[in-house]
N, C-alpha and C positions, 0 to 999 in steps of 0.2 A: 504493500500500500504506500509506504513512505517513498519507496523508489520511484513509483509512478508519479507521485505528487511533487517530488523534488526535481523533476525533469527541468533542466535549465532553460529549455525553449519556452516554457510557460512562466518561469519565474521572472522573465524580462517584463512581464505585464504586471503593473503595480496592483491592479485590482485582484489579480489571482494570487499575488504574494500575500495580500491581506486575507483572502479566503483560505489559502493553504495554512497560513499561520494560525488562523482561528481554528481550523480543523485539527491541527496537530496539538493545539493547546487543550483540546477536549479529550480527556482520557476515558470518560464514561460514556462512550458511544456504542450502541448495540451493533453487532454485525447484521447486515441485511443483504439479501441476494435476490435478484430478479432472474427468472429462467423461463424457458418454454413460452416465449411470446407467440401469440397467434393472432392474425388479422385476416378477416374474411369479408369481402364485399358481396352485397346481395341487392344491387340496384335493379329496379324494374325495367329500366331502359335496356339493359343488357339481356335480361331474361326474355324480353319481348322482341329482341333483335339479334338472334344468334347469327354468328358469322358463317358465310359460305367460304369455300376454300380460296376464292379469289378476292376476299374482302379483309379489311382491317378497321379497327376503331379509331375515331378521332373524338376526344383528345388523345394524343399520343403520350402525353404526360398528365396523369390525373392528379388532382389536388393542387396545392399551392406551388405552382411552377409558372409564374407570370412573366410577362415582358420578354418573350423569347427572341433571341438573335441567333443567326445561323451563318456558317461559312463553309467552304469546301476547299480541301487540298487534294488534288487527284481524285481518288475514289472515296475519300474519307470526308464525311460531314461532321461538323462539330456544332453543338447547340448549347447556349447558356441561358440562365434565367436570373431574375431578381431574387435576392435573398434577404433584404432588409436587415434585421438584427440577428438573424440566424447565424450560427457559427458551426463549421466553416461556411464561407460565403461563396456565392455564385457557383451552383452546381453545374458541371459540364458533362455532356453526353456525346457519344459518338455513334455513327451509323454508316453503313455502306449502301443503304437502300431507302432511307427515309421512313421505313416502317419499323424496323427492329433497332432498338437503341440500348446502348450500355452506358452506365455512368462510369466515368474514368476518374472521378474525383471532384475536387472543388478548386476554383482558380485562386481564391483567397483563403488559404488554410493555415495562416500563421498570425499571431497577435500583432506582429510588426506590420502586417498588411491591412488588418481589420480592427478598427478602434471603436467598437460598438458597446463597450462595457456599461455605459450609462444611457444607452439609447432606448427610446420607446420601441415597441415591437414593430411599428411601421416606419421607423427611421433606418439609418444604415445604407444599404446598397440599393440603388434605384436603376432600373433599365440598363443593364450591361449590353455592350455591343461587342461582338467578336468578329474579327476580320483577319484573313490570311493575306499577307503581302508577298506575292511571288517574286518581287524584285530583290528581296533580301531573305526569302525563305523563313519568315517570322510571323507568328501569330500575335495579334494585339487584342487586349480586352480593355475597353475604355468605359468608364461608368462615373456616376456621381455617388460619393459616399457622404451621406448626411451624418457625420460623426467624426469626432477627433480632430475637428478643424481641417479636414482634408478637402472636401468639395470634389471638384472634377479631377479625375486621376486616370492613369494608364499603367498597365503591366504588360509584359510580353514574354514569349518563350519560343523555342524552336520545336518543342514537343509538348502539346497540351496535357499529356498524361504524366509528364515528369516534372511538374512544378513550374511556377511562374516567378518572375522577378519581383523585387521590392517595388513599392508604390512610387510612381513619379507624379507629383502634383502638377496640375495644369493651370495656367494663369488666366482663367476666365470664369465668369459667373454663369448662372443658368443651370439647366439640367439636361439629361438625356443626350449626352454627346455620342457621336458616331464618327468613325474614321473612314475615309475613302481613298483608295490608292488608284491613281490614274494610269493609263497605259504608258505614259512617259516617265513613270517613276515618282511623280510628284504626289504629295499627300495633302489632304484637307480634312478639317473637322467641321461638322455641322452640329448645331444643338438648339434647344429651346432657350429663349431668354425673354426678359421683360422688354417692352418697347422702350425707346429712348425716353429719358426723363421728361415729363411734361406732355408726352404724345399719347399716353394711354387713353383709349376712347371708351372702354367699358370693362366690367369685371370679367376676367378670363381672356382679355386681349393679350396675346403673346406674339413673338416673332421667331423666325428661324434665322440663325446667324451662322456665317461661315468664316473660318480662319485658314490661312496657310499653315502647314505643319512641317516643322523642321525634323526630319528623321534622324539626323545626327545628334541633335540635342534632346530629342523627344519632348518638344515644347512647341507651342504655337508661336508664330512669328508676330511679335508685337506690332500693332497698328495695321494688321492685314484684315481686320474684321470687316464684314459687310453683311447687311441684312438682305436675305434673298427671298424671304416671304414675310409679308406683314399681315398678321391676323389669321390668314388661312386662304381658302379658295376664293372667297368673295367677302371682302372687308365690309361691304355695305350690309351684309346679313349678320354682322357681329358674331362670326364664328369664334368658339372658345377653345382654348388649350390645343393649339397647333403644337405638336410635340413628337417625340420618338422618330426623328428624321433619319433616313438612310438614302444614300446616293448610289445609283447604278449607271453603268454605261452600256448602251446597246446600239449597234449600227451607227456609231459616231455621235449619238445623241446622249445627253445626260438627263437622268430621271431622278427626281427627288420625291420620295414617298414618305408621308407623314401620317400620324394619327391626328384626328380632329374630333372635337365634341366632348372631350373628357372621358375618363375610363368608367362610364356608367351607361345608362340607357341610350344616350345619343352618340356613343362611341362609333367611330368609322375610320376608314383608311382612304386617303386621297393621294393623287399623283399629279406631279408637275413635270414639264419638260423644258430643256434648254439646249442651245448649241454650244454652250460654254459651261465649265464646272461652276463658274461664279455667277451664272445667270445672264440675262433675266430668265426666271422660271415662270412659265405660263401654265395654268391649271388645265387639265383635260376637261373636255366638255361633258364627259360621262361620269364625273365624280358624284358620289364616292364609288370606289371600286370594291369595297368590302364594308358591310354593315348588317346588323340585324334589327335596326331600330324601327322599321316600318310595319311591323307585323303585330297581330293581336297579342295582348299581354298574357292571355290565358291559353296560348297555343300549346299543343301537345309536344312533349319531349323538347322543351324550350332550351335553346341556346341563346345567350344574349351578351351584350357589351363587347361584341367582336371588334378588334382593332389592334393597334400597336404591333404591326406586322414587320416581317423581314423576308426578303426573297433570296432564293438560291437557284443557280442554274446547274442542271445535271450535266454529266459528261457528254450526253447526246443532245444537248441543247434545249431540253425541256425545263420548265420553271415550276417551282413550288413555293408556297408562302407559309410560314409559321406565324401564329398570332395568338393573342390571349382572348379568351371568352369565358363566360360563366354558365353554370347549369344550376339554377335555383331549385330548392326543394318544393314540396307541395304547399308550403306556406309562403312561397316566393322569396325565401331567405337564402343567402349565399353563405354556406358553411364551409364548403370545400375550397373557397377562394377562386382565384383566376387561374385557369388551366392552359396548357399549351395544346393548341389545335393545329391542323395542317390541311391545306387544300392545294390541288393542282392549280396552276395559273396559266391562263391563255395569253400568250404574248405574240400571237400571229399578226395582230394589227399594230397600230402605232403605240398604243398604251397597254400595259398589262391589266388583266381583269381576273379576279379570283373566281374560279369556276364554281358555280352554285354558292357564291359568297353574298349574293343579293337576294336569296330566297331563304326560307326557314331551313336551317342546317339539319342534316341527317346524322345519325350516330355512326354510320358505316361509309367507307369509301372503297372504291375499286383498287386492288393492289397494282402497283406499277408492274409492267410486264417482266416476267421472269423472277419475281420476288416471292419467297415463301414466308408466311407469317410464323415467326418464332418468338413472339412476345411471351414473356414469362418462362421461356426455356433457354437453355444454353447460356445463361448469364444475362439474357436480354430483359429489359424492364417489362413488367407485366402491364396489361390493361384489361378492361372489361371487368367481370366479376371474378377476380383472382383471389387466391389464398396465399398469404405470406407467413411462413413459419420460421422462427429463429430461436434456437436454443440459448443464444446469448453467451456461448462459450468460445467463440472464435476470437482470438486475440486481435484480429483485424476485423472490427465490426463493419457491417455493411455500410456503404456510403449514405444510405437513406437515413441512418441514425444521426441526428444533429443535436446541437445544444442551443442555448439562447444566451447571447452576449459574451460568450467565452468558450474556449476549447472544451470539448467533452473529455479529453484526456486529463484535464485538471481535476476531475471529480470521479472518474470511473476506474475500477480495477476489474479486469476480466479474469475469472477463475474457471476451473474445470466444472464448477457447479452452476455457473452463471455470472452475471455482471453485478458487481457491487456499485451502487450509486452512492458514493461517499458524501454525506450531507454537508452542505455549506451552512454558515450562520446567517443565511437569508432564506426567506420562504418564497413561494411562487408569486407573491404580490409585490416583490421588490423590483425596483428599477435598477437591476444589477444582474450579474451572472447568477443563474440558479442551477442547483444540482438536480437536473432532470434531463433524461435522455428521450428525445422527441422523435416521433414518426408522424408524417403528414396524414391527415384525414383525406381519404381518396374516394369515399363513397358517401351517399346520403343514408343508405341502409347498410349497416355493418355489424359485425360482432368481433370484439377483440378481448383477449384474455392474457393473463400472465400469472405465473406462480411466484409468490413472495414468501421468502423465509426471513422472518423478522420478529424479534421480541424486544420492543422498546423498554428501556430502563427508566425513562423519565417522560413526563408529559410534554417536554419540549421536542421530543422525537416523533416523527411521523414518516411513514413511507407508504406509497401506493401509486395510484393512477391519477393523473390530472388531464382533464379535457380543457385545452388552453387556447383561447383566442388572443388574450393579452394579459398583462399583469393586473388589469382591472376588470376583466371578464373571463371567468373560468369556473370549472368545477374541480374539487379535490375529493377523492374517494380513497381512503387509506386507513391505516392502523396506527393507533396511538395509545397512550396510557393515562389513566386518571386514578390517583391514589395507588392501590395495589392491583387494580383491574385493567385488563386490556379492552379496548373498544375499537369498533369499526365505525367510521364517520363519513358523512357526505355533506359537503359545504358548497354553497353557491355564492360566487362573488360577482356582483353587477355594479358597474360604475364605482368600483373600489369598495363597495359596502358588502360585507360578508354576512351570510345567514346560514346557520346550521339547519340543514334539511332533516337529518335523522342521525341517530347514533344507537348502537347496540353493544352490550357487553358480550365479549366472546372469549372462548378458551383458545390458547395458542400452544397446543401440544405438538403440532406439525405445521408445515407450510400451508398458506392460504392461497386459494385461487381467486383472483379478482377479475371481474368481467364487466364490460360495457356493451350493451346491445342497443343499437339505434334503429328505429323504424321511421325513416324520414325525419320528422322534427322531434319525435318522441324518444327520449333516452332513458334506459334503465340501467341501474348500477347494482350488480349482483355479486355475491361471494359464496365460496364453498369451503367448508372446513374438512370435508372428507375427500375432495377431489372429484366428486361425482355429481352430487345434487347441489343446486344453487338456491340461495335465498336472496330475495330482493331487499334492498335498503332504500327507504324513502319514496317508493312508488315511482311511476314514470314521471319524468321531469322534462321541461321544454329545452330544446337545443337553441332557443332564441339567442342567448348570450354568446353562443359560439359562432354567430353570423356577423358578417360585416355590416349588415343592415342595422343591427342593434349596437354592436361594439365599435363600429367605424373601422377605419384603417384599411390597409391594402392586402392583408394576409389571410390565408385560410386557417382553419382550426388544426391544432396539433394534439396528438395523444402522447402523454409523457409518462415515463417511469421515474417517479419523483421521490426524493428523500430530503428531509430537512431536520436540523436541530434548533429551528426557530419556529416551531409549531405554535399557532395561536388558536387552534380549534379546540374548544372545551366541550367534551361530550356531556349530554344530559344525564 
């Protein structure tokens, strides 16, 4: 335990020094181990739409994988997503066929790169852009880090699976930067920014700005900035939140693609064209080229909020676009967050158009020619109604296990019996690193369980499951102590105010199985003392606080294996 915690990589981070010191100073901490984690999705949309041999599901990444960006080197595609205050940051996936994806790690996997220790759950990393530069055989990831005083930044590598450079801060304001490498080797950065001081015409009025980029210094060229889009497609219509820009070149023309309308019900993707990388950029007459905003709110198998897209060309000249969208539950609430979808793109005319991106989206797509669907097999990421089992005994935990605001390695110890989540002196409500190992919620109807071996010595200790939307919106379902007795408790926290839903005195002669079962919006928290029969605690409760509709923010819900020695839940 001490060897793991004293790793010098993590002691460079002051917050974790404090957490480690606090942990090591507490000698009266009970041993606790999580093992045999099981997660099983059971969404109606997949039961009603079984795949044929030549089909695959979109979204390709279910759960909180928003703001996708994609690039290609040879036959290999790479895709990244926003990660906000999750640690490590910016998950990165690779594929050879755009259907089957493997996670190869995270771009920002060190405290020196990611300064989110004090960040709210929806701060941190926004809208990463990944691009491959064939002129120097280098990958670039550029993003905005709302934490640690960093702002806009870039990292790079020769091999995305083998680690990325330290952060280079970039000298400009705004958000959503993207890098473009022209055929002549020159590089440019485009991003969202506020209009010049005194020219803002309405709330949500933004501009797209461009800079020359010095590849030797990895920095913008001072004074080279130019506004290339003001407001959006039609300023007279007061378009809001022109953002997420990307530039492409095809047949000697330059194309600027942006999100417009905000990442909610009016979200869309629009396209502009120019003869020069610096404009002027003229909007297409058929904008938007992707949106779901025109359809009845009560439509079946609803996909909404589509936009914030990026395009990639296949080796044979076809185009595909990845983008974010949401799938609300029966209460029209968004618990899973913004997910990564994909569609083929028709670029046979002047402008690209997302195929079936302007009609209500379907859950299935035709497979690209010659591709076999291997999702959920051979190390490829699953989709549909999959089951994920993890004994939690592999010293190299799956990449899908993440932490919040700090490295998972600073509080876990993997043993032959499972993973110990060594408790911090902070609880789940803290705006600080918390000792919880998280898995993204990927279905609206699911069942998840874990075995917990734990006998708390004091009432300050608690271990169990948390269903976590943020530090101020969450459920905690776990085991603690009061006087000489052990209790299982269920607490609901909404807007930072906590309420004990239920508690029961239990015996702890052997490990306990904890289970969460969700049927759309309704959640049930159950436990088993014999490993066979389950007992409910607190009755069905609403998943409302696990939605962005109630909790706000940009992230989806997480399921956490949680431990603390700063417990404040007092059983009845």
